[in-house]
N, C-alpha and C positions, 0 to 999 in steps of 0.2 A: 508581495508576500500577501497570500490570501487570509482577509479576517474577516471570519465567519459570523453574522450578524444574526442568526436565526435558523433552524431546524423546525421542520414539523414533518409527520410521517400522513402520506397521502395516497388515494387511491389514483393513476393515471389515467385521464381523459384521451390521449393520444401515445402513440410511440415515441420516447425519448433516449439521448445516449447516454449511459451513465461517465459522469463527469471522473471516477476513478479509473474506469477497466474499460471504458469507450466501447463497451458492449450495451446490445437494445435493452431498455427496459420495455415489455412489451404494454400493449393497452389494457387497462384493467387491474394492472399489477401494482401492490403494496413499494414504496417508493418512500424515499427520504427527501422533500425539497428543501433543498439549503438557498438563504438568504446570505449575499456573502458583497464585501467589497475588496477592491483591488486595483491600489496604485490610484485611488481616489473614484474609480468608478464602480458602480454599483452592478454585479452579476447575479444572478439565478444559476440556478443547477439543479437534476435529480442526482441518487446514489441508489444502487441496489443496497439494502438493505444490509448484506452482507460486507460490502464494501465500505457503508459507513460505519460498521464494525471495527473492520482492520483500522481502516481511519483514526478513529477514537480510541482503540489500546495501542497503536503506536506512537508514539512521541515525535519519531523521525516528523510525520508528517504536520502537525502543528507548528513545527517551524517554516523553513522555506519549502519541505519536501511535499507542499499539497498542491498540484498543478492539475491539469486535463490530460488524461492517461496514466497519473503515477501507478498505481496500482498496477496496473498493467506491465509499465515497465519495471519494478520491483520483483514482480513474477518472474518476466524473463533473465534478469539478473542472476536471480535466486536457481534458474534451473540452467542455466549456464554455467554457475558455479557447481553446482552439482555434478554437470556432466565432464568434469576435469578428475581425470583421472591423474592422481600424483604416487609414485611407489616411492615408500618409504627411504629408497636411498635414493631418492632424486632430491629430498628435501636438502636445504643448506645447509642446515644443522641437524646431526643424527638424533633421530628420536627414540630413546629408551625407555622404559618403563622403569618407574622411579616409585618406590616405598610411600608413603604417607612419612617416614621418617627422613629422606631424601638418598635412601640407600639403592645403587642401582641391585637388578637382580638380575 
């Protein structure tokens, strides 16, 4: 499990991979520099500001969900789920509209 020790916004002096999405952070771009600990080893990495926001907002990443490429994997899973087309009659139990009072329409 990764334990974040500190974060700060930096302007990169060279190209870095983003820890979250694994895409490139270009030279001279604003990024978040993270100091952390994993299995008693000190590690440092960079994040796009957007990836940092995703990690900060989503509680799943604060547990064991933070790892190299975690946002890339989460986006892939989300896209795979969106591409599944299931017809209502293929569901294991029928879907029927129910009013707020519990009556079937």
